[in-house]
C-alpha positions as a Markdown table, in Angstrom:
| # | Residue | x | y | z |
|---|---|---|---|---|
| 1 | Met | 154.5 | 122.3 | -45.3 |
| 2 | Met | 152.6 | 119.7 | -47.4 |
| 3 | Arg | 154.6 | 117.0 | -45.7 |
| 4 | Asn | 153.2 | 118.2 | -42.3 |
| 5 | Leu | 149.6 | 118.3 | -43.6 |
| 6 | Leu | 149.6 | 114.8 | -45.0 |
| 7 | Pro | 149.5 | 113.0 | -41.5 |
| 8 | Leu | 146.8 | 115.4 | -40.4 |
| 9 | Ala | 144.7 | 114.7 | -43.6 |
| 10 | Val | 145.1 | 111.0 | -43.1 |
| 11 | Leu | 144.1 | 111.3 | -39.4 |
| 12 | Phe | 141.1 | 113.4 | -40.4 |
| 13 | Phe | 139.8 | 110.9 | -43.0 |
| 14 | Met | 140.4 | 108.0 | -40.6 |
| 15 | Thr | 138.3 | 109.8 | -38.0 |
| 16 | Leu | 135.5 | 110.4 | -40.5 |
| 17 | Met | 135.5 | 106.8 | -41.6 |
| 18 | Ser | 135.3 | 105.5 | -38.0 |
| 19 | Cys | 132.2 | 107.6 | -37.2 |
| 20 | Glu | 129.0 | 105.8 | -36.9 |
| 21 | Thr | 126.5 | 107.0 | -39.5 |
| 22 | Thr | 123.1 | 108.1 | -38.3 |
| 23 | Asn | 120.5 | 107.5 | -41.0 |
| 24 | Pro | 117.2 | 108.9 | -39.8 |
| 25 | Phe | 115.5 | 106.5 | -42.3 |
| 26 | Asp | 117.1 | 103.4 | -41.0 |
| 27 | Arg | 114.3 | 101.4 | -39.3 |
| 28 | Gly | 116.3 | 98.3 | -38.5 |
| 29 | Pro | 116.1 | 95.0 | -40.3 |
| 30 | Glu | 113.4 | 94.6 | -43.0 |
| 31 | Tyr | 110.3 | 92.7 | -41.9 |
| 32 | Asp | 110.3 | 89.2 | -43.4 |
| 33 | Phe | 106.7 | 89.2 | -44.7 |
| 34 | Ala | 107.0 | 85.8 | -46.6 |
| 35 | Gly | 108.8 | 84.1 | -43.8 |
| 36 | Asn | 106.4 | 85.1 | -41.1 |
| 37 | Leu | 103.4 | 84.3 | -43.4 |
| 38 | Glu | 104.8 | 80.7 | -43.8 |
| 39 | Ile | 105.2 | 80.3 | -40.1 |
| 40 | Asp | 101.7 | 81.6 | -39.4 |
| 41 | Arg | 100.1 | 79.4 | -42.1 |
| 42 | Lys | 101.5 | 76.4 | -40.2 |
| 43 | Lys | 100.2 | 77.7 | -36.9 |
| 44 | Ile | 96.8 | 78.4 | -38.4 |
| 45 | Ala | 96.6 | 75.0 | -40.0 |
| 46 | Gly | 97.3 | 73.4 | -36.6 |
| 47 | Tyr | 94.7 | 75.6 | -34.9 |
| 48 | Leu | 92.1 | 74.7 | -37.5 |
| 49 | Asp | 92.8 | 71.0 | -37.0 |
| 50 | Thr | 91.8 | 71.3 | -33.3 |
| 51 | Ala | 89.5 | 74.4 | -33.1 |
| 52 | Lys | 85.8 | 73.6 | -32.8 |
| 53 | Ile | 84.3 | 76.4 | -35.0 |
| 54 | Asp | 80.9 | 75.8 | -36.5 |
| 55 | Ser | 80.8 | 76.8 | -40.1 |
| 56 | Leu | 78.9 | 76.8 | -43.3 |
| 57 | Tyr | 82.1 | 77.0 | -45.3 |
| 58 | Arg | 85.7 | 78.3 | -45.1 |
| 59 | Ile | 87.6 | 80.6 | -47.4 |
| 60 | His | 91.3 | 80.5 | -47.5 |
| 61 | Asp | 92.3 | 83.8 | -49.1 |
| 62 | Pro | 95.7 | 83.9 | -50.9 |
| 63 | Ser | 96.7 | 86.6 | -48.4 |
| 64 | Gly | 96.7 | 83.9 | -45.7 |
| 65 | Val | 93.5 | 85.2 | -44.1 |
| 66 | Val | 91.0 | 82.5 | -43.3 |
| 67 | Val | 87.3 | 83.4 | -43.2 |
| 68 | Ile | 85.0 | 80.9 | -41.5 |
| 69 | Val | 81.5 | 81.8 | -42.4 |
| 70 | Gln | 79.0 | 80.8 | -39.7 |
| 71 | Lys | 75.9 | 82.6 | -41.0 |
| 72 | Glu | 75.5 | 83.7 | -44.6 |
| 73 | Gly | 74.4 | 87.2 | -45.2 |
| 74 | Val | 72.5 | 88.6 | -48.2 |
| 75 | Gly | 73.3 | 91.0 | -51.0 |
| 76 | Ser | 76.5 | 92.0 | -52.7 |
| 77 | Arg | 79.9 | 91.7 | -51.2 |
| 78 | Pro | 81.5 | 95.0 | -50.4 |
| 79 | Thr | 84.1 | 96.6 | -52.7 |
| 80 | Asp | 86.7 | 99.3 | -52.1 |
| 81 | Asn | 85.3 | 102.6 | -50.7 |
| 82 | Thr | 82.3 | 100.9 | -49.0 |
| 83 | Val | 81.6 | 101.8 | -45.4 |
| 84 | Ile | 81.4 | 98.6 | -43.3 |
| 85 | Tyr | 79.6 | 98.4 | -40.0 |
| 86 | Thr | 80.4 | 95.5 | -37.6 |
| 87 | Asp | 80.5 | 94.3 | -34.1 |
| 88 | Tyr | 83.6 | 92.3 | -33.3 |
| 89 | Ile | 85.6 | 90.4 | -30.6 |
| 90 | Gly | 89.3 | 90.2 | -31.2 |
| 91 | Lys | 91.4 | 87.4 | -29.6 |
| 92 | Leu | 94.9 | 86.1 | -29.8 |
| 93 | Met | 94.9 | 82.8 | -31.6 |
| 94 | Glu | 97.5 | 81.1 | -29.4 |
| 95 | Leu | 96.3 | 82.3 | -26.0 |
| 96 | Gly | 92.6 | 82.8 | -26.7 |
| 97 | Thr | 92.7 | 86.0 | -24.7 |
| 98 | Val | 90.4 | 88.8 | -25.8 |
| 99 | Phe | 92.3 | 92.0 | -26.6 |
| 100 | Asp | 89.5 | 94.2 | -28.0 |
| 101 | Thr | 85.8 | 94.3 | -28.7 |
| 102 | Ser | 83.1 | 96.7 | -29.8 |
| 103 | Ile | 80.7 | 95.1 | -27.3 |
| 104 | Glu | 80.6 | 96.5 | -23.7 |
| 105 | Ser | 79.5 | 93.3 | -22.0 |
| 106 | Val | 82.3 | 91.3 | -23.6 |
| 107 | Ala | 84.8 | 94.0 | -22.6 |
| 108 | Arg | 83.6 | 93.9 | -19.0 |
| 109 | Ala | 83.6 | 90.1 | -18.9 |
| 110 | Asn | 87.2 | 90.0 | -20.1 |
| 111 | Asn | 88.5 | 92.9 | -17.9 |
| 112 | Ile | 89.4 | 95.1 | -20.9 |
| 113 | Trp | 86.5 | 97.6 | -20.3 |
| 114 | Val | 87.8 | 101.2 | -20.7 |
| 115 | Glu | 85.9 | 104.0 | -18.9 |
| 116 | Gly | 84.7 | 106.7 | -21.3 |
| 117 | Arg | 85.0 | 104.5 | -24.4 |
| 118 | Val | 81.8 | 104.3 | -26.4 |
| 119 | Tyr | 81.0 | 100.6 | -27.1 |
| 120 | Gln | 79.1 | 100.5 | -30.4 |
| 121 | Pro | 79.3 | 99.0 | -33.8 |
| 122 | Phe | 82.6 | 99.8 | -35.5 |
| 123 | Ser | 82.7 | 101.4 | -38.9 |
| 124 | Phe | 85.5 | 101.8 | -41.4 |
| 125 | Leu | 86.1 | 102.5 | -45.1 |
| 126 | Leu | 87.0 | 99.3 | -46.9 |
| 127 | Lys | 90.1 | 99.8 | -49.0 |
| 128 | Ser | 92.8 | 97.7 | -50.5 |
| 129 | Phe | 95.4 | 99.3 | -48.2 |
| 130 | Gly | 95.5 | 102.2 | -45.9 |
| 131 | Ser | 92.0 | 102.2 | -44.5 |
| 132 | Gly | 92.9 | 102.6 | -40.9 |
| 133 | Val | 92.3 | 98.9 | -40.1 |
| 134 | Ile | 94.7 | 96.0 | -40.4 |
| 135 | Asn | 94.9 | 94.6 | -43.9 |
| 136 | Gly | 93.4 | 91.3 | -42.8 |
| 137 | Trp | 90.1 | 93.0 | -42.2 |
| 138 | Asn | 90.1 | 94.4 | -45.8 |
| 139 | Tyr | 90.7 | 90.9 | -47.2 |
| 140 | Gly | 88.2 | 89.3 | -44.9 |
| 141 | Phe | 85.3 | 91.6 | -45.3 |
| 142 | Lys | 85.6 | 91.5 | -49.1 |
| 143 | Arg | 84.7 | 87.8 | -48.8 |
| 144 | Leu | 81.5 | 88.4 | -46.7 |
| 145 | Arg | 78.0 | 89.6 | -47.4 |
| 146 | Pro | 76.2 | 92.0 | -45.1 |
| 147 | Gly | 74.4 | 90.1 | -42.4 |
| 148 | Ser | 77.1 | 87.5 | -42.2 |
| 149 | Lys | 78.6 | 86.2 | -39.0 |
| 150 | Ala | 82.1 | 84.8 | -39.3 |
| 151 | Val | 85.4 | 84.1 | -37.8 |
| 152 | Met | 88.4 | 85.7 | -39.5 |
| 153 | Ile | 91.9 | 84.3 | -38.7 |
| 154 | Ile | 94.5 | 86.9 | -39.6 |
| 155 | Pro | 98.2 | 86.0 | -39.9 |
| 156 | Ser | 100.7 | 88.5 | -38.4 |
| 157 | Pro | 101.8 | 89.9 | -41.8 |
| 158 | Glu | 98.3 | 91.0 | -42.4 |
| 159 | Gly | 97.8 | 92.1 | -38.8 |
| 160 | Tyr | 100.3 | 94.1 | -36.7 |
| 161 | Gln | 103.4 | 92.3 | -38.0 |
| 162 | Asn | 106.3 | 92.6 | -35.5 |
| 163 | Arg | 105.0 | 96.0 | -34.1 |
| 164 | Ser | 103.8 | 96.2 | -30.5 |
| 165 | Asn | 100.3 | 97.5 | -31.0 |
| 166 | Asn | 99.5 | 97.6 | -27.3 |
| 167 | Asp | 100.4 | 95.6 | -24.2 |
| 168 | Lys | 97.7 | 93.0 | -25.1 |
| 169 | Ile | 99.0 | 92.1 | -28.6 |
| 170 | Pro | 102.5 | 90.8 | -28.7 |
| 171 | Pro | 104.6 | 91.2 | -31.9 |
| 172 | Asn | 103.9 | 88.6 | -34.7 |
| 173 | Ser | 100.6 | 87.5 | -33.2 |
| 174 | Val | 98.0 | 85.6 | -35.2 |
| 175 | Leu | 94.6 | 87.3 | -34.6 |
| 176 | Val | 91.1 | 85.8 | -34.5 |
| 177 | Phe | 88.1 | 88.0 | -34.9 |
| 178 | Gln | 84.5 | 87.0 | -34.4 |
| 179 | Val | 82.6 | 89.5 | -36.6 |
| 180 | Asp | 78.9 | 90.3 | -37.0 |
| 181 | Phe | 78.8 | 92.1 | -40.3 |
| 182 | Leu | 75.9 | 94.5 | -39.6 |
| 183 | Gly | 75.7 | 96.3 | -42.9 |
| 184 | Ile | 77.2 | 98.7 | -45.5 |
| 185 | Asp | 76.8 | 102.2 | -46.8 |
């Protein structure tokens, strides 16, 4: 009897071993944060060599975010848990196309106006992480004073990484935001 069960047991275990495992937590290959940051730093350096952006000064944050201050604000720089109010225009660095804005006239001029959307200053809670905005905004706004006007260049690891945020922002995009830092609460 045992002799007859042995081939069945071997067949059973071979069948189990050949089954593809389905791990619900498997999200594919891990995102190469450092590798993508290095690629984007080179792209940003090339862009800064040719871009004509008026500035008072530039800040190269260790995160890879570059803040180009065009008008200096006044007061203290914001810290975590500060509510930020800003108008903004978001563009793709490589293509220069506008993908989002808080300004209705800019949305209409760039054919991204959405009926029913309320175009007004955007507000968010500044945090180190998990504030509902891309990490690059948290790094950038911590370097500005209320009333500042600036350009923030955000590498893809501090933006949307390799995710497709929408049809206007391809994966691994370097983002450029013109911001008018209106104030804080």
